[in-house]
N, C-alpha and C positions, 0 to 999 in steps of 0.2 A: 170127131168133134168133142170138145170138152163139154161136160154136163153143166147145167146151171144150178146144181145142187146147193152151192154156197149161197144162193139167193133165197133160200127158205126163210120165211118170216121177215124178210127185208122189204121195206116199202121203197119202191122205185120213184125217183124224182127226175123230172125232165131237166134239160139244160137251162130252161127258163125258170127253174125253181118250183114248178108245179108238180102235184102228185100225178104220176102217169096213169092215164085212163084211156083204154082203147088199144088200137093196133099200131105197132111201130115196126119199121123195116130198117134193119141194120146189117150191112155186109152180107146180104143174101139170106138173112134169117128174119122171119116174122115173129115178133114178140107180142103177145096179147096180155093186157093188164086190166084189172078191175080195182078201182080205188087204191092204186099203187102197188098191188100185188100181182104176181104172175097168176093167171087164171084162164082155163079153157073158156071158150065162148061158143055160141051157136050161130050158124049161118041162117039164111032166110028159110031154108027147108028143115031147120032144126037138127042139122048134122053137127056133131061135135067138132070144133076146131081146136087143135092142141095149143097150149099156151106158148110153146116154142116149136118152131118147125123151120127146117132149111127149105129153100125154094126148090131144091132138087129132090126133096122128100127122103133124104138119106138119114135124117135125125129128127125125132119128134119127142116132145116131153109133155105129159099131161099134168096140170096143176089145178088145185082148187084153193082159192083164197090164200095164196102164198105158201102152199104146201104141195109137194109132189104127191099125186093121188090119181089112181085109176082103179076102179073096182073089178073090171072083167078082162083086163089086158095089162101088159106091162106099161108102167108109167113113163119109162124111158126106153126108146128103141133107137139103136144106131146100126144101120145096115152096113155101112162101110167098115166099121170096126167090129161088126158081128157080135153085138151084145145087147142085152135087155135087162132092165131092173124093174122089179115090182115094188110099188109103194102104196100105202094106204094112210091117209091123214098125216103125211110127213114122216112116216116110219117105214124103213126098208123091211120088206117081208119076203117070204119064200113064194115062188110061183104057185098058183092054184093047180090042183090036180085036175086032169081032164075027166 
């Protein structure tokens, strides 16, 4: 699956012209937004829900306020294409050493 990297710093607007806020489902992908930006959220048990995830779990992306970001794991993981990318505050970084 293609990454949503090109959406960094872009505010998402709904088809009704409103700033996107909350969860949206498009073509088997859940997209989570906060004030128009891709952003992880928390479920009722305080588990992190990625900003972008396919329903089959094969692709996830972690975002924080419109920037790819994950501190302790890859921000982008694609199981089918066998790759991962590490990002902090919108900047591509090398993986952390174990």
